[in-house]
C-alpha positions in Angstrom: 45.8 29.1 8.5 45.5 26.1 6.2 48.4 24.2 4.8 47.7 25.7 1.4 47.7 29.2 2.8 51.0 28.6 4.6 52.6 27.4 1.4 51.4 30.4 -0.6 52.7 32.7 2.2 56.1 31.0 2.1 56.3 31.3 -1.7 55.5 35.0 -1.5 58.1 35.5 1.2 60.7 33.6 -0.8 60.3 35.9 -3.8 60.5 39.1 -1.8 63.7 41.1 -2.1 66.0 41.3 0.9 65.4 37.7 2.1 68.5 36.2 3.7 70.1 33.7 1.2 71.2 31.5 4.1 67.6 30.7 4.8 66.7 30.0 1.2 67.6 26.3 1.4 65.5 25.7 4.5 62.6 27.6 3.1 62.7 25.5 -0.1 62.7 22.4 2.0 59.7 23.6 4.0 57.8 24.5 0.8 58.5 21.0 -0.6 57.3 19.4 2.7 54.1 21.5 2.6 53.5 20.5 -1.0 53.8 16.9 -0.1 51.4 17.3 2.8 48.9 19.0 0.4 49.2 16.0 -2.0 48.7 13.5 0.9 45.7 15.4 2.2 44.1 15.5 -1.2 44.7 11.7 -1.6 43.1 11.1 1.8 40.0 13.1 0.8 39.7 11.1 -2.4 39.9 7.9 -0.5 37.3 9.1 2.0 35.0 10.1 -0.8 35.3 6.7 -2.4 34.5 5.0 0.9 31.4 7.1 1.3 30.3 6.3 -2.2 30.9 2.6 -1.7 28.9 2.8 1.6 26.0 4.5 -0.2 25.9 1.8 -2.9 25.9 -0.8 -0.2 23.0 0.9 1.6 21.0 1.0 -1.6 21.6 -2.7 -2.3 20.6 -3.8 1.2 17.7 -1.4 1.7 14.8 -2.7 3.8 12.0 -3.5 1.3 9.5 -2.2 3.8 11.2 1.2 3.8 11.2 1.2 0.0 7.5 0.4 0.0 6.7 3.2 2.5 8.4 5.7 0.2 6.4 4.6 -2.9 3.2 6.6 -3.6 0.1 5.3 -5.4 -1.8 7.7 -7.5 -5.4 6.7 -8.1 -5.7 9.6 -10.5 -3.6 7.7 -13.0 -6.2 4.9 -13.0 -9.0 7.2 -14.2 -9.0 5.4 -17.6 -9.7 2.2 -15.8 -13.0 3.6 -14.6 -11.8 4.4 -11.1 -13.6 7.3 -9.3 -11.9 10.7 -9.2 -10.2 11.0 -5.8 -11.5 14.5 -5.2 -15.1 13.2 -5.6 -17.8 14.6 -7.9 -21.5 14.5 -8.8 -21.4 11.8 -11.5 -23.8 8.9 -11.4 -21.0 6.6 -10.2 -20.0 9.0 -7.4 -23.6 9.1 -6.2 -24.0 5.3 -6.4 -21.0 4.8 -4.2 -22.2 7.4 -1.8 -25.4 5.3 -1.4 -23.4 2.1 -1.0 -21.0 3.4 1.6 -23.5 5.2 3.8 -25.0 2.1 5.6 -21.6 0.6 5.9 -20.2 3.7 7.6 -23.2 4.0 9.9 -22.7 0.4 11.1 -19.0 0.8 11.4 -19.2 3.7 13.8 -22.5 2.9 15.6 -20.8 0.8 18.2 -23.1 -2.1 17.5 -21.3 -5.5 17.1 -23.6 -8.2 15.8 -21.1 -10.4 14.1 -18.4 -10.7 16.7 -15.8 -8.7 14.7 -14.9 -5.1 14.7 -17.6 -3.1 12.9 -15.0 -1.0 11.1 -13.6 -4.1 9.4 -15.3 -4.7 6.0 -14.6 -7.6 3.7 -15.5 -7.1 0.0 -16.1 -10.4 -1.8 -18.2 -12.2 -4.3 -19.6 -15.7 -5.1 -17.5 -16.2 -8.2 -14.5 -14.8 -10.0 -15.0 -11.9 -12.4 -17.9 -10.2 -10.7 -16.0 -7.0 -10.0 -15.1 -7.2 -6.3 -11.7 -5.7 -6.7 -13.0 -2.8 -8.8 -15.7 -2.3 -6.1 -13.1 -2.4 -3.3 -11.0 0.3 -4.8 -13.9 2.6 -5.7 -15.5 2.1 -2.3 -12.2 2.9 -0.6 -11.8 6.1 -2.6 -15.4 7.2 -1.9 -15.0 6.5 1.9 -11.7 8.4 1.9 -13.7 11.5 0.8 -15.4 11.6 4.2 -14.4 14.5 6.4 -13.5 12.5 9.5 -12.6 9.1 8.2 -9.4 7.4 7.2 -9.3 4.2 5.1 -6.9 1.3 5.0 -7.4 -0.9 1.9 -5.8 -4.4 2.3 -5.2 -6.8 -0.5 -6.1 -10.0 1.3 -6.4 -12.1 -1.8 -3.1 -13.9 -1.1 -3.5 -16.5 -3.9 -4.4 -14.0 -6.6 -3.6 -10.4 -5.6 -5.5 -8.6 -8.3 -5.7 -5.3 -6.4 -1.9 -5.2 -5.9 -1.4 -5.9 -9.6 -3.9 -3.2 -10.6 -2.1 -0.7 -8.5 1.3 -1.7 -9.7 2.5 -2.8 -6.3 2.4 -6.6 -6.6 6.2 -6.9 -6.1 6.2 -5.1 -2.8 6.1 -7.0 0.5 3.0 -6.7 2.6 0.2 -8.7 4.3 1.7 -12.1 3.7 5.0 -11.1 5.2 3.4 -9.6 8.3 1.3 -12.8 8.9 4.4 -15.0 8.6 6.5 -12.9 11.0 4.7 -11.5 14.0 7.7 -9.3 14.9 7.3 -7.1 11.8 5.9 -3.7 12.2 2.9 -3.8 9.8 2.8 0.0 9.6 6.1 0.0 7.7 4.5 -2.0 4.9 1.5 0.3 4.3 1.8 2.4 1.2 0.6 6.0 1.0 -1.5 7.3 -1.8 -2.0 10.8 -3.1 -5.4 10.7 -1.4 -4.4 11.8 2.2 -7.0 9.7 3.9 -6.3 6.5 1.9 -3.5 3.9 2.7 -2.9 0.6 0.9 -1.4 -2.6 2.3 -0.2 -4.9 -0.6 -0.8 -8.6 -0.5 2.9 -9.4 -0.6 4.5 -12.6 -1.8 2.1 -15.4 -2.8 1.8 -18.2 -0.3 0.6 -21.7 -0.9 -0.8 -22.0 2.7 -2.7 -18.7 2.6 -5.7 -20.2 4.5 -3.5 -21.3 7.4 -2.0 -17.9 7.6 -5.5 -16.3 7.7 -6.5 -18.6 10.6 -3.4 -18.2 12.6 -3.1 -16.5 16.0 -1.0 -13.8 14.4 -3.9 -13.0 12.1 -6.2 -12.3 15.0 -3.5 -10.2 16.6 -3.1 -8.2 13.4 -6.8 -7.6 13.0 -7.1 -6.4 16.6 -4.1 -4.1 16.1 -5.4 -2.5 12.9 -9.0 -2.2 13.9 -8.4 -0.6 17.3 -5.4 1.7 16.6 -7.4 4.6 15.2 -11.0 5.3 16.0 -11.7 6.9 12.7 -10.3 4.1 10.5 -12.3 2.0 8.1 -10.4 -1.2 7.0 -11.5 -2.7 3.7 -10.3 -6.2 2.8 -10.3 -7.2 -0.9 -11.0 -10.8 -0.4 -11.1 -13.9 -2.7 -14.5 -15.1 -4.0 -16.4 -17.2 -1.5 -16.9 -20.2 -3.9 -13.4 -20.2 -5.3 -11.2 -20.8 -2.2 -11.4 -21.4 1.5 -9.5 -18.2 2.3 -12.5 -16.0 2.1 -14.6 -17.9 4.7 -11.5 -17.9 7.0 -11.2 -14.2 6.7 -14.9 -13.6 7.1 -14.7 -14.9 10.7 -12.8 -11.8 11.7 -15.0 -9.3 10.0 -17.5 -6.9 11.4 -19.2 -6.5 8.0 -19.2 -8.4 4.7 -20.3 -6.9 1.3 -20.9 -9.4 -1.4 -20.7 -8.2 -5.0 -23.2 -9.8 -7.4 -23.0 -9.5 -11.1 -26.3 -8.6 -12.6 -27.9 -11.1 -14.9 -24.9 -13.4 -14.8 -24.4 -15.0 -11.4 -27.1 -17.7 -10.8 -29.3 -17.1 -7.7 -28.5 -20.5 -6.3 -24.8 -19.7 -6.3 -25.4 -16.5 -4.5 -27.4 -18.3 -1.9 -24.7 -21.0 -1.6 -22.0 -18.3 -1.1 -24.1 -16.5 1.5 -24.6 -19.8 3.3 -20.8 -20.0 3.9 -20.9 -17.0 6.1 -21.5 -17.7 9.8 -23.1 -14.3 10.6 -25.9 -13.0 8.3 -26.8 -9.8 10.3 -24.0 -7.6 8.8 -24.0 -8.9 5.2 -24.7 -6.5 2.4 -25.2 -7.1 -1.3 -23.9 -4.9 -4.1 -25.4 -5.3 -7.5 -22.8 -4.9 -10.2 -22.8 -4.3 -14.0 -26.5 -3.6 -14.2 -27.8 -2.2 -17.4 -28.9 1.4 -17.8 -32.5 0.5 -18.7 -32.8 -1.5 -15.5 -31.6 1.4 -13.5 -33.9 3.9 -15.1 -36.9 1.7 -14.4 -36.1 0.5 -10.9 -33.3 2.2 -9.0 -30.8 5.0 -9.2 -27.9 3.5 -7.4 -26.1 0.3 -6.2 -24.6 -0.4 -9.6 -22.1 0.6 -12.1 -21.2 -0.4 -15.6 -17.7 -1.6 -15.4 -15.8 -4.1 -13.5 -12.5 -6.0 -13.4 -12.6 -9.8 -13.5 -10.3 -12.7 -12.9 -10.4 -14.4 -16.3 -10.2 -18.2 -16.7 -8.2 -20.9 -15.2 -7.8 -22.5 -11.7 -7.9 -20.0 -8.9 -4.5 -18.6 -8.1 -2.9 -19.6 -11.3 -0.4 -17.2 -12.8 
């Protein structure tokens, strides 16, 4: 019987006829004591509740940013107006073009052949210059590959100087690749962000770093690549990389890659710059070219794939400027 129930029982007994008056004073005293005990108990509960609330507030303010990132979902469907492929796939011209682009990349990734020295399932998406549409290509290619029945895709924003992919997905403020390269003790899996496409995960670039090239050539970088590429046999890892002629980071990253896909803007990028960019790659055996922004009349006369009509660029200014 609780204290409240005992008090109620005492009160009812006190009011009953035939109760000995000599016990009335002691009963009144006991009732007062019970009432005081009830008040104290209520006050203690209020203090406990306030303590729990304060603890919860403290937990929220000191929450691990990696845990917060893991709980945040990305919805490519919301990017449909940006020209992004529908996550469920379809039969549009763009869907078919990306199916044609991804097929040889997937075949090399899972063939077991290793001509470049890197893991075949690691693919770097780059370009010669800024503005050719490599980030747009990376995201659409990741979505198309994620539609495969037995394939999972990890899309990494490795453009640490100018993380356009993270900005486009609205996750530029989240920690990610940079933090994991700076601190080898961090669990990189905690910084990966889920999307509403079950087979697609994204790793943000994280905080901008002035020594990005040094981070990408560190021993920790090699360890991270080995860990990511060998953890799951069905995983494709796409790296959205800086342009080859804009910064030294892309050539540093290319040294770890099993494949490199270079986006070339149709009728805009001079051929000699494309050749110069390709010359910066040590291995040429696993390099692919993706023609971007080609006109419809060109497609109708020559090819039915390997192009699309929209791309995101970098704009003007020195590379990495805000």
